[in-house]
All heavy atoms as a GROMACS GRO file, in nm:
protein
  529
    1MET      N    1  -0.590  -0.048  -1.581
    1MET     CA    2  -0.572  -0.140  -1.470
    1MET      C    3  -0.559  -0.280  -1.528
    1MET      O    4  -0.643  -0.326  -1.603
    1MET     CB    5  -0.694  -0.126  -1.379
    1MET     CG    6  -0.692  -0.213  -1.260
    1MET     SD    7  -0.816  -0.179  -1.132
    1MET     CE    8  -0.950  -0.098  -1.216
    2SER      N    9  -0.452  -0.348  -1.492
    2SER     CA   10  -0.429  -0.479  -1.549
    2SER      C   11  -0.517  -0.584  -1.484
    2SER      O   12  -0.559  -0.571  -1.369
    2SER     CB   13  -0.282  -0.518  -1.534
    2SER     OG   14  -0.256  -0.556  -1.400
    3GLU      N   15  -0.544  -0.690  -1.560
    3GLU     CA   16  -0.628  -0.798  -1.508
    3GLU      C   17  -0.560  -0.869  -1.392
    3GLU      O   18  -0.627  -0.910  -1.297
    3GLU     CB   19  -0.658  -0.898  -1.620
    3GLU     CG   20  -0.761  -0.847  -1.717
    3GLU     CD   21  -0.791  -0.949  -1.824
    3GLU    OE1   22  -0.779  -1.069  -1.799
    3GLU    OE2   23  -0.828  -0.906  -1.933
    4LYS      N   24  -0.428  -0.884  -1.399
    4LYS     CA   25  -0.355  -0.951  -1.291
    4LYS      C   26  -0.366  -0.871  -1.162
    4LYS      O   27  -0.381  -0.927  -1.054
    4LYS     CB   28  -0.208  -0.972  -1.328
    4LYS     CG   29  -0.188  -1.074  -1.436
    4LYS     CD   30  -0.235  -1.210  -1.389
    4LYS     CE   31  -0.220  -1.312  -1.500
    4LYS     NZ   32  -0.279  -1.440  -1.466
    5TRP      N   33  -0.360  -0.738  -1.171
    5TRP     CA   34  -0.375  -0.654  -1.053
    5TRP      C   35  -0.516  -0.670  -0.997
    5TRP      O   36  -0.532  -0.685  -0.876
    5TRP     CB   37  -0.349  -0.507  -1.086
    5TRP     CG   38  -0.358  -0.420  -0.965
    5TRP    CD1   39  -0.258  -0.393  -0.877
    5TRP    CD2   40  -0.474  -0.350  -0.918
    5TRP    NE1   41  -0.304  -0.311  -0.777
    5TRP    CE2   42  -0.437  -0.283  -0.800
    5TRP    CE3   43  -0.604  -0.338  -0.963
    5TRP    CZ2   44  -0.527  -0.206  -0.728
    5TRP    CZ3   45  -0.693  -0.261  -0.890
    5TRP    CH2   46  -0.654  -0.196  -0.775
    6CYS      N   47  -0.616  -0.669  -1.084
    6CYS     CA   48  -0.755  -0.688  -1.040
    6CYS      C   49  -0.771  -0.824  -0.972
    6CYS      O   50  -0.834  -0.834  -0.866
    6CYS     CB   51  -0.851  -0.679  -1.157
    6CYS     SG   52  -0.876  -0.514  -1.220
    7GLU      N   53  -0.716  -0.925  -1.033
    7GLU     CA   54  -0.727  -1.060  -0.978
    7GLU      C   55  -0.662  -1.067  -0.839
    7GLU      O   56  -0.721  -1.120  -0.745
    7GLU     CB   57  -0.658  -1.159  -1.073
    7GLU     CG   58  -0.668  -1.302  -1.031
    7GLU     CD   59  -0.600  -1.392  -1.131
    7GLU    OE1   60  -0.612  -1.370  -1.252
    7GLU    OE2   61  -0.532  -1.486  -1.084
    8LYS      N   62  -0.544  -1.012  -0.826
    8LYS     CA   63  -0.474  -1.012  -0.698
    8LYS      C   64  -0.552  -0.934  -0.593
    8LYS      O   65  -0.566  -0.977  -0.479
    8LYS     CB   66  -0.334  -0.953  -0.716
    8LYS     CG   67  -0.250  -0.957  -0.592
    8LYS     CD   68  -0.112  -0.902  -0.619
    8LYS     CE   69  -0.028  -0.902  -0.493
    8LYS     NZ   70   0.105  -0.847  -0.517
    9ASN      N   71  -0.604  -0.820  -0.632
    9ASN     CA   72  -0.680  -0.735  -0.541
    9ASN      C   73  -0.808  -0.805  -0.496
    9ASN      O   74  -0.843  -0.802  -0.377
    9ASN     CB   75  -0.713  -0.602  -0.610
    9ASN     CG   76  -0.756  -0.496  -0.513
    9ASN    OD1   77  -0.711  -0.493  -0.399
    9ASN    ND2   78  -0.843  -0.409  -0.556
   10ILE      N   79  -0.878  -0.870  -0.587
   10ILE     CA   80  -1.001  -0.941  -0.553
   10ILE      C   81  -0.970  -1.058  -0.461
   10ILE      O   82  -1.041  -1.082  -0.363
   10ILE     CB   83  -1.076  -0.986  -0.679
   10ILE    CG1   84  -1.131  -0.863  -0.753
   10ILE    CG2   85  -1.191  -1.081  -0.643
   10ILE    CD1   86  -1.190  -0.893  -0.888
   11ARG      N   87  -0.861  -1.130  -0.488
   11ARG     CA   88  -0.822  -1.241  -0.400
   11ARG      C   89  -0.796  -1.191  -0.258
   11ARG      O   90  -0.835  -1.255  -0.161
   11ARG     CB   91  -0.696  -1.310  -0.453
   11ARG     CG   92  -0.724  -1.418  -0.553
   11ARG     CD   93  -0.604  -1.508  -0.574
   11ARG     NE   94  -0.479  -1.435  -0.580
   11ARG     CZ   95  -0.396  -1.436  -0.683
   11ARG    NH1   96  -0.422  -1.507  -0.788
   11ARG    NH2   97  -0.285  -1.367  -0.680
   12ARG      N   98  -0.730  -1.077  -0.247
   12ARG     CA   99  -0.702  -1.018  -0.116
   12ARG      C  100  -0.832  -0.980  -0.046
   12ARG      O  101  -0.851  -1.009   0.073
   12ARG     CB  102  -0.612  -0.896  -0.131
   12ARG     CG  103  -0.566  -0.837   0.001
   12ARG     CD  104  -0.466  -0.723  -0.018
   12ARG     NE  105  -0.515  -0.617  -0.104
   12ARG     CZ  106  -0.599  -0.521  -0.065
   12ARG    NH1  107  -0.643  -0.517   0.057
   12ARG    NH2  108  -0.637  -0.428  -0.149
   13GLU      N  109  -0.924  -0.919  -0.120
   13GLU     CA  110  -1.053  -0.881  -0.063
   13GLU      C  111  -1.132  -1.005  -0.017
   13GLU      O  112  -1.197  -1.003   0.088
   13GLU     CB  113  -1.136  -0.803  -0.165
   13GLU     CG  114  -1.087  -0.662  -0.188
   13GLU     CD  115  -1.176  -0.588  -0.286
   13GLU    OE1  116  -1.298  -0.584  -0.264
   13GLU    OE2  117  -1.122  -0.533  -0.384
   14ILE      N  118  -1.126  -1.111  -0.096
   14ILE     CA  119  -1.194  -1.236  -0.059
   14ILE      C  120  -1.137  -1.289   0.071
   14ILE      O  121  -1.212  -1.328   0.161
   14ILE     CB  122  -1.181  -1.341  -0.172
   14ILE    CG1  123  -1.268  -1.301  -0.292
   14ILE    CG2  124  -1.220  -1.481  -0.121
   14ILE    CD1  125  -1.244  -1.385  -0.415
   15GLN      N  126  -1.006  -1.290   0.083
   15GLN     CA  127  -0.944  -1.341   0.206
   15GLN      C  128  -0.984  -1.258   0.326
   15GLN      O  129  -1.018  -1.312   0.432
   15GLN     CB  130  -0.791  -1.343   0.192
   15GLN     CG  131  -0.721  -1.402   0.310
   15GLN     CD  132  -0.762  -1.546   0.338
   15GLN    OE1  133  -0.789  -1.624   0.248
   15GLN    NE2  134  -0.767  -1.581   0.465
   16ILE      N  135  -0.987  -1.126   0.312
   16ILE     CA  136  -1.028  -1.038   0.422
   16ILE      C  137  -1.172  -1.066   0.462
   16ILE      O  138  -1.204  -1.078   0.581
   16ILE     CB  139  -1.009  -0.890   0.383
   16ILE    CG1  140  -0.859  -0.857   0.374
   16ILE    CG2  141  -1.078  -0.797   0.483
   16ILE    CD1  142  -0.829  -0.723   0.309
   17LYS      N  143  -1.260  -1.079   0.363
   17LYS     CA  144  -1.401  -1.105   0.392
   17LYS      C  145  -1.419  -1.241   0.459
   17LYS      O  146  -1.500  -1.256   0.551
   17LYS     CB  147  -1.486  -1.101   0.264
   17LYS     CG  148  -1.509  -0.964   0.210
   17LYS     CD  149  -1.602  -0.887   0.299
   17LYS     CE  150  -1.628  -0.750   0.240
   17LYS     NZ  151  -1.700  -0.664   0.333
   18ARG      N  152  -1.344  -1.340   0.415
   18ARG     CA  153  -1.354  -1.472   0.476
   18ARG      C  154  -1.313  -1.466   0.623
   18ARG      O  155  -1.377  -1.525   0.709
   18ARG     CB  156  -1.265  -1.571   0.402
   18ARG     CG  157  -1.321  -1.609   0.265
   18ARG     CD  158  -1.222  -1.678   0.181
   18ARG     NE  159  -1.212  -1.818   0.214
   18ARG     CZ  160  -1.114  -1.896   0.171
   18ARG    NH1  161  -1.020  -1.847   0.094
   18ARG    NH2  162  -1.111  -2.022   0.203
   19GLU      N  163  -1.205  -1.394   0.651
   19GLU     CA  164  -1.159  -1.380   0.789
   19GLU      C  165  -1.263  -1.308   0.873
   19GLU      O  166  -1.290  -1.347   0.987
   19GLU     CB  167  -1.025  -1.308   0.792
   19GLU     CG  168  -0.911  -1.392   0.736
   19GLU     CD  169  -0.783  -1.313   0.716
   19GLU    OE1  170  -0.777  -1.193   0.752
   19GLU    OE2  171  -0.686  -1.372   0.664
   20GLU      N  172  -1.320  -1.201   0.819
   20GLU     CA  173  -1.423  -1.126   0.892
   20GLU      C  174  -1.546  -1.212   0.917
   20GLU      O  175  -1.603  -1.210   1.027
   20GLU     CB  176  -1.462  -1.000   0.814
   20GLU     CG  177  -1.355  -0.894   0.811
   20GLU     CD  178  -1.394  -0.773   0.729
   20GLU    OE1  179  -1.515  -0.738   0.724
   20GLU    OE2  180  -1.305  -0.713   0.669
   21LEU      N  181  -1.587  -1.288   0.816
   21LEU     CA  182  -1.704  -1.375   0.831
   21LEU      C  183  -1.677  -1.482   0.938
   21LEU      O  184  -1.763  -1.509   1.022
   21LEU     CB  185  -1.740  -1.439   0.697
   21LEU     CG  186  -1.862  -1.530   0.697
   21LEU    CD1  187  -1.987  -1.456   0.744
   21LEU    CD2  188  -1.885  -1.586   0.556
   22ASN      N  189  -1.560  -1.541   0.934
   22ASN     CA  190  -1.526  -1.641   1.035
   22ASN      C  191  -1.529  -1.582   1.176
   22ASN      O  192  -1.577  -1.645   1.270
   22ASN     CB  193  -1.388  -1.702   1.007
   22ASN     CG  194  -1.389  -1.795   0.889
   22ASN    OD1  195  -1.494  -1.848   0.851
   22ASN    ND2  196  -1.275  -1.814   0.828
   23LYS      N  197  -1.479  -1.460   1.190
   23LYS     CA  198  -1.480  -1.393   1.320
   23LYS      C  199  -1.624  -1.369   1.367
   23LYS      O  200  -1.658  -1.393   1.483
   23LYS     CB  201  -1.406  -1.260   1.310
   23LYS     CG  202  -1.397  -1.186   1.440
   23LYS     CD  203  -1.319  -1.056   1.424
   23LYS     CE  204  -1.320  -0.979   1.554
   23LYS     NZ  205  -1.254  -0.850   1.540
   24ILE      N  206  -1.710  -1.325   1.275
   24ILE     CA  207  -1.850  -1.300   1.309
   24ILE      C  208  -1.918  -1.429   1.353
   24ILE      O  209  -1.992  -1.433   1.450
   24ILE     CB  210  -1.925  -1.237   1.190
   24ILE    CG1  211  -1.876  -1.094   1.165
   24ILE    CG2  212  -2.075  -1.237   1.212
   24ILE    CD1  213  -1.924  -1.034   1.036
   25LEU      N  214  -1.890  -1.537   1.281
   25LEU     CA  215  -1.950  -1.666   1.316
   25LEU      C  216  -1.904  -1.713   1.454
   25LEU      O  217  -1.984  -1.762   1.532
   25LEU     CB  218  -1.914  -1.771   1.210
   25LEU     CG  219  -1.984  -1.755   1.075
   25LEU    CD1  220  -1.923  -1.849   0.973
   25LEU    CD2  221  -2.133  -1.778   1.088
   26LEU      N  222  -1.776  -1.696   1.482
   26LEU     CA  223  -1.723  -1.738   1.611
   26LEU      C  224  -1.780  -1.655   1.725
   26LEU      O  225  -1.802  -1.707   1.835
   26LEU     CB  226  -1.570  -1.729   1.612
   26LEU     CG  227  -1.499  -1.834   1.526
   26LEU    CD1  228  -1.349  -1.805   1.523
   26LEU    CD2  229  -1.525  -1.974   1.578
   27GLU      N  230  -1.804  -1.527   1.699
   27GLU     CA  231  -1.857  -1.439   1.803
   27GLU      C  232  -2.008  -1.458   1.820
   27GLU      O  233  -2.065  -1.411   1.918
   27GLU     CB  234  -1.827  -1.293   1.769
   27GLU     CG  235  -1.679  -1.260   1.777
   27GLU     CD  236  -1.648  -1.120   1.730
   27GLU    OE1  237  -1.738  -1.051   1.677
   27GLU    OE2  238  -1.532  -1.079   1.745
   28GLY      N  239  -2.070  -1.523   1.724
   28GLY     CA  240  -2.213  -1.548   1.732
   28GLY      C  241  -2.297  -1.422   1.716
   28GLY      O  242  -2.402  -1.410   1.777
   29LEU      N  243  -2.248  -1.329   1.634
   29LEU     CA  244  -2.323  -1.205   1.613
   29LEU      C  245  -2.449  -1.231   1.531
   29LEU      O  246  -2.472  -1.341   1.483
   29LEU     CB  247  -2.235  -1.101   1.544
   29LEU     CG  248  -2.112  -1.057   1.626
   29LEU    CD1  249  -2.032  -0.954   1.549
   29LEU    CD2  250  -2.152  -1.000   1.761
   30ASP      N  251  -2.527  -1.126   1.513
   30ASP     CA  252  -2.660  -1.144   1.454
   30ASP      C  253  -2.658  -1.202   1.313
   30ASP      O  254  -2.564  -1.183   1.237
   30ASP     CB  255  -2.742  -1.016   1.464
   30ASP     CG  256  -2.706  -0.911   1.360
   30ASP    OD1  257  -2.707  -0.942   1.241
   30ASP    OD2  258  -2.679  -0.796   1.402
   31LYS      N  259  -2.764  -1.272   1.282
   31LYS     CA  260  -2.775  -1.344   1.156
   31LYS      C  261  -2.777  -1.252   1.035
   31LYS      O  262  -2.729  -1.289   0.929
   31LYS     CB  263  -2.899  -1.432   1.158
   31LYS     CG  264  -2.888  -1.545   1.257
   31LYS     CD  265  -3.013  -1.629   1.261
   31LYS     CE  266  -3.000  -1.735   1.367
   31LYS     NZ  267  -3.118  -1.819   1.376
   32ASP      N  268  -2.832  -1.131   1.049
   32ASP     CA  269  -2.835  -1.037   0.937
   32ASP      C  270  -2.694  -0.996   0.896
   32ASP      O  271  -2.664  -0.985   0.777
   32ASP     CB  272  -2.917  -0.913   0.972
   32ASP     CG  273  -3.066  -0.942   0.983
   32ASP    OD1  274  -3.112  -1.038   0.917
   32ASP    OD2  275  -3.135  -0.870   1.057
   33LYS      N  276  -2.608  -0.975   0.994
   33LYS     CA  277  -2.470  -0.938   0.964
   33LYS      C  278  -2.397  -1.054   0.897
   33LYS      O  279  -2.322  -1.034   0.802
   33LYS     CB  280  -2.398  -0.896   1.092
   33LYS     CG  281  -2.264  -0.833   1.067
   33LYS     CD  282  -2.208  -0.770   1.194
   33LYS     CE  283  -2.077  -0.698   1.162
   33LYS     NZ  284  -2.022  -0.633   1.280
   34ILE      N  285  -2.421  -1.174   0.945
   34ILE     CA  286  -2.359  -1.292   0.884
   34ILE      C  287  -2.405  -1.306   0.739
   34ILE      O  288  -2.324  -1.329   0.649
   34ILE     CB  289  -2.393  -1.418   0.965
   34ILE    CG1  290  -2.326  -1.412   1.102
   34ILE    CG2  291  -2.352  -1.544   0.890
   34ILE    CD1  292  -2.371  -1.519   1.198
   35LEU      N  293  -2.534  -1.289   0.716
   35LEU     CA  294  -2.588  -1.301   0.580
   35LEU      C  295  -2.528  -1.195   0.489
   35LEU      O  296  -2.488  -1.224   0.376
   35LEU     CB  297  -2.740  -1.289   0.582
   35LEU     CG  298  -2.810  -1.293   0.447
   35LEU    CD1  299  -2.780  -1.424   0.375
   35LEU    CD2  300  -2.960  -1.272   0.464
   36ARG      N  301  -2.520  -1.072   0.537
   36ARG     CA  302  -2.464  -0.962   0.455
   36ARG      C  303  -2.320  -0.992   0.416
   36ARG      O  304  -2.282  -0.979   0.299
   36ARG     CB  305  -2.473  -0.829   0.530
   36ARG     CG  306  -2.433  -0.712   0.439
   36ARG     CD  307  -2.439  -0.578   0.508
   36ARG     NE  308  -2.316  -0.561   0.586
   36ARG     CZ  309  -2.309  -0.550   0.718
   36ARG    NH1  310  -2.419  -0.553   0.790
   36ARG    NH2  311  -2.194  -0.535   0.779
   37PHE      N  312  -2.238  -1.033   0.512
   37PHE     CA  313  -2.099  -1.065   0.481
   37PHE      C  314  -2.089  -1.183   0.385
   37PHE      O  315  -2.005  -1.184   0.295
   37PHE     CB  316  -2.021  -1.093   0.609
   37PHE     CG  317  -1.950  -0.972   0.662
   37PHE    CD1  318  -2.015  -0.886   0.746
   37PHE    CD2  319  -1.820  -0.946   0.625
   37PHE    CE1  320  -1.951  -0.773   0.794
   37PHE    CE2  321  -1.756  -0.834   0.673
   37PHE     CZ  322  -1.820  -0.747   0.757
   38SER      N  323  -2.173  -1.281   0.404
   38SER     CA  324  -2.173  -1.397   0.315
   38SER      C  325  -2.207  -1.355   0.172
   38SER      O  326  -2.144  -1.400   0.076
   38SER     CB  327  -2.273  -1.500   0.366
   38SER     OG  328  -2.276  -1.611   0.283
   39GLN      N  329  -2.303  -1.267   0.157
   39GLN     CA  330  -2.341  -1.219   0.024
   39GLN      C  331  -2.229  -1.136  -0.038
   39GLN      O  332  -2.203  -1.148  -0.158
   39GLN     CB  333  -2.470  -1.137   0.034
   39GLN     CG  334  -2.591  -1.222   0.064
   39GLN     CD  335  -2.714  -1.140   0.096
   39GLN    OE1  336  -2.707  -1.026   0.140
   39GLN    NE2  337  -2.830  -1.200   0.074
   40GLU      N  338  -2.163  -1.054   0.042
   40GLU     CA  339  -2.050  -0.975  -0.009
   40GLU      C  340  -1.938  -1.067  -0.055
   40GLU      O  341  -1.876  -1.043  -0.160
   40GLU     CB  342  -2.000  -0.879   0.098
   40GLU     CG  343  -2.096  -0.766   0.128
   40GLU     CD  344  -2.052  -0.680   0.246
   40GLU    OE1  345  -1.942  -0.703   0.301
   40GLU    OE2  346  -2.130  -0.591   0.285
   41LEU      N  347  -1.913  -1.171   0.020
   41LEU     CA  348  -1.811  -1.268  -0.018
   41LEU      C  349  -1.849  -1.338  -0.147
   41LEU      O  350  -1.766  -1.356  -0.236
   41LEU     CB  351  -1.790  -1.368   0.096
   41LEU     CG  352  -1.683  -1.475   0.074
   41LEU    CD1  353  -1.548  -1.412   0.044
   41LEU    CD2  354  -1.673  -1.563   0.198
   42ASP      N  355  -1.975  -1.375  -0.161
   42ASP     CA  356  -2.023  -1.438  -0.285
   42ASP      C  357  -2.000  -1.347  -0.405
   42ASP      O  358  -1.958  -1.394  -0.512
   42ASP     CB  359  -2.171  -1.472  -0.275
   42ASP     CG  360  -2.199  -1.589  -0.184
   42ASP    OD1  361  -2.104  -1.663  -0.149
   42ASP    OD2  362  -2.316  -1.607  -0.146
   43LEU      N  363  -2.025  -1.218  -0.390
   43LEU     CA  364  -2.004  -1.123  -0.500
   43LEU      C  365  -1.856  -1.115  -0.538
   43LEU      O  366  -1.823  -1.113  -0.657
   43LEU     CB  367  -2.056  -0.984  -0.462
   43LEU     CG  368  -2.207  -0.969  -0.453
   43LEU    CD1  369  -2.243  -0.831  -0.397
   43LEU    CD2  370  -2.272  -0.989  -0.588
   44LEU      N  371  -1.768  -1.112  -0.440
   44LEU     CA  372  -1.625  -1.108  -0.469
   44LEU      C  373  -1.579  -1.235  -0.540
   44LEU      O  374  -1.501  -1.229  -0.635
   44LEU     CB  375  -1.545  -1.088  -0.341
   44LEU     CG  376  -1.552  -0.949  -0.279
   44LEU    CD1  377  -1.490  -0.949  -0.141
   44LEU    CD2  378  -1.484  -0.847  -0.369
   45ILE      N  379  -1.628  -1.347  -0.494
   45ILE     CA  380  -1.592  -1.474  -0.559
   45ILE      C  381  -1.642  -1.477  -0.703
   45ILE      O  382  -1.573  -1.522  -0.794
   45ILE     CB  383  -1.644  -1.594  -0.477
   45ILE    CG1  384  -1.569  -1.603  -0.344
   45ILE    CG2  385  -1.634  -1.724  -0.556
   45ILE    CD1  386  -1.628  -1.700  -0.245
   46ASN      N  387  -1.761  -1.424  -0.725
   46ASN     CA  388  -1.816  -1.418  -0.860
   46ASN      C  389  -1.730  -1.328  -0.950
   46ASN      O  390  -1.702  -1.363  -1.065
   46ASN     CB  391  -1.960  -1.366  -0.855
   46ASN     CG  392  -2.030  -1.378  -0.988
   46ASN    OD1  393  -1.991  -1.456  -1.073
   46ASN    ND2  394  -2.133  -1.299  -1.007
   47LYS      N  395  -1.685  -1.214  -0.899
   47LYS     CA  396  -1.597  -1.126  -0.976
   47LYS      C  397  -1.468  -1.198  -1.013
   47LYS      O  398  -1.420  -1.190  -1.126
   47LYS     CB  399  -1.562  -1.001  -0.896
   47LYS     CG  400  -1.670  -0.898  -0.889
   47LYS     CD  401  -1.619  -0.778  -0.810
   47LYS     CE  402  -1.727  -0.678  -0.784
   47LYS     NZ  403  -1.677  -0.563  -0.706
   48TYR      N  404  -1.412  -1.266  -0.915
   48TYR     CA  405  -1.287  -1.339  -0.938
   48TYR      C  406  -1.307  -1.447  -1.043
   48TYR      O  407  -1.227  -1.461  -1.136
   48TYR     CB  408  -1.238  -1.401  -0.807
   48TYR     CG  409  -1.108  -1.474  -0.821
   48TYR    CD1  410  -0.988  -1.405  -0.822
   48TYR    CD2  411  -1.105  -1.612  -0.835
   48TYR    CE1  412  -0.867  -1.472  -0.836
   48TYR    CE2  413  -0.986  -1.680  -0.849
   48TYR     CZ  414  -0.867  -1.609  -0.849
   48TYR     OH  415  -0.749  -1.676  -0.865
   49TYR      N  416  -1.414  -1.522  -1.032
   49TYR     CA  417  -1.443  -1.628  -1.128
   49TYR      C  418  -1.464  -1.570  -1.269
   49TYR      O  419  -1.416  -1.625  -1.367
   49TYR     CB  420  -1.565  -1.707  -1.083
   49TYR     CG  421  -1.596  -1.825  -1.171
   49TYR    CD1  422  -1.513  -1.937  -1.171
   49TYR    CD2  423  -1.707  -1.825  -1.255
   49TYR    CE1  424  -1.539  -2.045  -1.252
   49TYR    CE2  425  -1.734  -1.933  -1.336
   49TYR     CZ  426  -1.650  -2.043  -1.336
   49TYR     OH  427  -1.678  -2.148  -1.417
   50SER      N  428  -1.532  -1.457  -1.277
   50SER     CA  429  -1.554  -1.392  -1.407
   50SER      C  430  -1.422  -1.352  -1.471
   50SER      O  431  -1.402  -1.370  -1.592
   50SER     CB  432  -1.644  -1.269  -1.392
   50SER     OG  433  -1.772  -1.307  -1.351
   51LEU      N  434  -1.330  -1.297  -1.392
   51LEU     CA  435  -1.198  -1.263  -1.444
   51LEU      C  436  -1.123  -1.387  -1.490
   51LEU      O  437  -1.057  -1.386  -1.594
   51LEU     CB  438  -1.114  -1.191  -1.337
   51LEU     CG  439  -1.144  -1.044  -1.317
   51LEU    CD1  440  -1.062  -0.992  -1.198
   51LEU    CD2  441  -1.114  -0.964  -1.441
   52TYR      N  442  -1.135  -1.494  -1.414
   52TYR     CA  443  -1.070  -1.619  -1.449
   52TYR      C  444  -1.122  -1.672  -1.582
   52TYR      O  445  -1.045  -1.709  -1.670
   52TYR     CB  446  -1.094  -1.722  -1.337
   52TYR     CG  447  -1.042  -1.859  -1.367
   52TYR    CD1  448  -0.908  -1.889  -1.352
   52TYR    CD2  449  -1.128  -1.960  -1.411
   52TYR    CE1  450  -0.859  -2.015  -1.379
   52TYR    CE2  451  -1.080  -2.086  -1.439
   52TYR     CZ  452  -0.946  -2.114  -1.423
   52TYR     OH  453  -0.899  -2.239  -1.451
   53ILE      N  454  -1.253  -1.672  -1.599
   53ILE     CA  455  -1.315  -1.720  -1.724
   53ILE      C  456  -1.273  -1.630  -1.840
   53ILE      O  457  -1.239  -1.679  -1.949
   53ILE     CB  458  -1.469  -1.725  -1.711
   53ILE    CG1  459  -1.510  -1.829  -1.607
   53ILE    CG2  460  -1.536  -1.752  -1.845
   53ILE    CD1  461  -1.469  -1.971  -1.639
   54GLN      N  462  -1.276  -1.500  -1.818
   54GLN     CA  463  -1.237  -1.406  -1.923
   54GLN      C  464  -1.092  -1.430  -1.965
   54GLN      O  465  -1.060  -1.431  -2.084
   54GLN     CB  466  -1.252  -1.263  -1.871
   54GLN     CG  467  -1.219  -1.157  -1.973
   54GLN     CD  468  -1.236  -1.017  -1.916
   54GLN    OE1  469  -1.280  -0.998  -1.802
   54GLN    NE2  470  -1.199  -0.918  -1.993
   55ASP      N  471  -1.004  -1.454  -1.870
   55ASP     CA  472  -0.864  -1.480  -1.899
   55ASP      C  473  -0.849  -1.609  -1.979
   55ASP      O  474  -0.772  -1.616  -2.075
   55ASP     CB  475  -0.784  -1.488  -1.768
   55ASP     CG  476  -0.636  -1.504  -1.792
   55ASP    OD1  477  -0.580  -1.428  -1.874
   55ASP    OD2  478  -0.576  -1.594  -1.729
   56LYS      N  479  -0.923  -1.713  -1.941
   56LYS     CA  480  -0.916  -1.840  -2.013
   56LYS      C  481  -0.965  -1.825  -2.157
   56LYS      O  482  -0.907  -1.882  -2.249
   56LYS     CB  483  -0.998  -1.948  -1.942
   56LYS     CG  484  -0.940  -1.990  -1.812
   56LYS     CD  485  -0.803  -2.054  -1.832
   56LYS     CE  486  -0.741  -2.091  -1.702
   56LYS     NZ  487  -0.601  -2.130  -1.715
   57LYS      N  488  -1.070  -1.746  -2.177
   57LYS     CA  489  -1.121  -1.724  -2.312
   57LYS      C  490  -1.018  -1.651  -2.398
   57LYS      O  491  -1.002  -1.681  -2.515
   57LYS     CB  492  -1.252  -1.644  -2.307
   57LYS     CG  493  -1.370  -1.725  -2.262
   57LYS     CD  494  -1.496  -1.640  -2.262
   57LYS     CE  495  -1.616  -1.722  -2.218
   57LYS     NZ  496  -1.738  -1.640  -2.212
   58GLN      N  497  -0.949  -1.556  -2.339
   58GLN     CA  498  -0.847  -1.481  -2.413
   58GLN      C  499  -0.729  -1.570  -2.449
   58GLN      O  500  -0.667  -1.553  -2.554
   58GLN     CB  501  -0.800  -1.361  -2.332
   58GLN     CG  502  -0.902  -1.252  -2.325
   58GLN     CD  503  -0.858  -1.133  -2.239
   58GLN    OE1  504  -0.754  -1.137  -2.176
   58GLN    NE2  505  -0.939  -1.030  -2.236
   59GLN      N  506  -0.697  -1.665  -2.364
   59GLN     CA  507  -0.588  -1.757  -2.393
   59GLN      C  508  -0.620  -1.848  -2.510
   59GLN      O  509  -0.533  -1.890  -2.585
   59GLN     CB  510  -0.554  -1.840  -2.270
   59GLN     CG  511  -0.488  -1.760  -2.161
   59GLN     CD  512  -0.460  -1.845  -2.037
   59GLN    OE1  513  -0.484  -1.965  -2.035
   59GLN    NE2  514  -0.410  -1.781  -1.932
   60ILE      N  515  -0.749  -1.880  -2.526
   60ILE     CA  516  -0.792  -1.969  -2.632
   60ILE      C  517  -0.784  -1.898  -2.768
   60ILE      O  518  -0.748  -1.957  -2.867
   60ILE     CB  519  -0.935  -2.023  -2.606
   60ILE    CG1  520  -0.932  -2.116  -2.484
   60ILE    CG2  521  -0.991  -2.093  -2.728
   60ILE    CD1  522  -1.069  -2.160  -2.437
   61VAL      N  523  -0.820  -1.769  -2.769
   61VAL     CA  524  -0.825  -1.693  -2.894
   61VAL      C  525  -0.691  -1.657  -2.941
   61VAL      O  526  -0.594  -1.683  -2.952
   61VAL     CB  527  -0.906  -1.562  -2.875
   61VAL    CG1  528  -0.901  -1.477  -2.999
   61VAL    CG2  529  -1.045  -1.592  -2.835
   0.00000   0.00000   0.00000
């Protein structure tokens, strides 16, 4: 699996989670659900950032 495919896939997942979180916030659903989605989004962003850093390190070497 290529890094570019992973990066693109993670970006897509982040966008989906952001949209879902925004919808939950607008609907005023329970705080536990909002927290869970927020944490899932944080994990996806962390994965994306890790790939970005890894790619930058490879470019340097």
